[in-house]
C-alpha positions as CSV (number, residue, x, y, z in Angstrom):
1,Q,117.4,88.4,87.1
2,V,116.4,91.0,89.7
3,Q,118.8,93.0,91.9
4,L,118.3,95.3,94.7
5,V,121.2,97.7,95.2
6,E,121.5,99.8,98.4
7,S,123.6,102.8,99.0
8,G,123.9,105.6,101.6
9,G,125.2,103.8,104.7
10,G,128.2,105.0,106.7
11,L,129.4,106.4,110.0
12,V,127.5,109.2,111.7
13,Q,127.6,110.8,115.1
14,P,124.6,110.5,117.5
15,G,121.9,113.0,116.5
16,G,123.0,112.9,112.9
17,S,121.2,111.9,109.8
18,L,121.6,109.5,106.9
19,R,119.5,108.7,103.9
20,L,119.5,105.1,102.5
21,S,118.5,104.3,98.9
22,C,117.6,101.0,97.3
23,A,117.0,100.6,93.6
24,A,115.5,97.5,92.0
25,S,116.5,96.5,88.5
26,G,116.2,93.7,86.1
27,S,113.3,91.7,84.9
28,I,110.4,93.4,86.7
29,F,106.8,93.3,86.0
30,G,105.6,94.9,89.2
31,I,106.9,95.9,92.7
32,Y,104.6,95.6,95.6
33,A,105.5,96.2,99.2
34,M,109.0,97.5,99.9
35,G,110.7,97.8,103.2
36,W,113.9,98.2,105.3
37,Y,115.1,95.7,107.8
38,R,118.2,95.7,110.0
39,Q,120.3,93.3,111.9
40,A,122.7,94.2,114.8
41,P,125.4,91.9,115.9
42,G,124.0,89.0,117.9
43,K,120.4,90.0,117.2
44,Q,117.7,88.8,114.8
45,R,116.8,90.8,111.7
46,E,114.0,93.1,112.4
47,L,111.6,95.3,110.4
48,V,112.4,99.0,110.5
49,A,109.8,100.3,108.1
50,A,107.6,99.2,105.2
51,I,105.6,101.0,102.4
52,S,102.9,99.7,100.2
53,T,102.5,100.5,96.5
54,G,100.0,103.2,97.4
55,G,102.3,104.8,100.0
56,S,100.8,103.4,103.3
57,T,103.6,103.0,105.8
58,N,104.3,100.9,108.9
59,D,107.2,101.8,111.2
60,A,108.8,100.0,114.1
61,D,108.1,101.7,117.4
62,S,111.8,102.2,118.0
63,V,112.1,104.5,114.9
64,K,108.7,106.3,114.9
65,G,109.2,110.0,114.6
66,R,112.8,109.7,113.6
67,F,112.8,107.6,110.4
68,T,110.8,108.1,107.2
69,I,110.3,105.6,104.5
70,S,109.3,106.7,101.0
71,R,109.3,105.3,97.5
72,D,109.6,106.5,93.9
73,N,107.6,104.0,91.8
74,A,108.9,105.4,88.5
75,K,112.4,104.7,89.6
76,N,111.8,101.5,91.4
77,T,113.5,103.0,94.4
78,V,112.8,103.0,98.1
79,Y,114.4,105.4,100.6
80,L,114.9,105.5,104.3
81,Q,115.5,109.0,105.8
82,M,117.1,108.5,109.2
83,D,117.2,111.4,111.6
84,S,118.1,111.8,115.3
85,L,120.2,108.6,115.0
86,K,121.1,106.8,118.2
87,P,123.9,104.3,118.9
88,E,121.3,101.6,119.1
89,D,120.4,102.2,115.4
90,T,123.8,100.7,114.5
91,A,123.3,97.7,112.3
92,V,123.4,96.3,108.8
93,Y,120.4,97.7,106.9
94,Y,118.8,95.5,104.3
95,C,116.3,96.5,101.6
96,N,113.4,94.2,100.8
97,A,110.9,94.1,98.0
98,Q,108.0,91.9,96.8
99,I,108.5,91.6,93.0
100,R,106.6,89.9,90.3
101,K,108.7,89.2,87.2
102,S,105.8,88.6,84.8
103,A,102.1,89.2,84.6
104,W,101.3,85.4,85.1
105,G,104.0,84.9,87.8
106,Y,104.0,85.1,91.6
107,E,105.4,87.7,93.9
108,Y,108.7,86.8,95.6
109,D,110.8,88.4,98.2
110,Y,114.1,89.9,97.1
111,W,116.8,91.3,99.3
112,G,119.7,93.8,98.9
113,Q,123.2,93.0,100.0
114,G,123.0,95.1,103.1
115,T,124.7,98.4,104.0
116,Q,126.4,99.2,107.3
117,V,125.1,102.1,109.5
118,T,127.2,103.0,112.4
119,V,126.2,105.6,115.0
120,S,129.1,106.5,117.2
121,S,131.0,109.5,118.5
């Protein structure tokens, strides 16, 4: 059993900051790429940022220069520091991780339950 548990969402004013965390637990042999996605009402889920095991990152154009993804491999945790938040950042944010449960197994995608981020004055 593998779980991804997110925390850190909430209500913030435009221009404010939030930090999301996502911790993976359970039967884990290895964690590979990790990332954050978001889904606003009436829209498709989109990639916000992703990070490889080695720390290479890929950010959506809409968040470049404002959001920073990082990870702590020892804690099986990925973070998303969100600064200069805008109302259009309002969405449910989901954590994603590619996880292998055993040395002879395959990597599978796992998802967190989602955390609401609302940017409003």
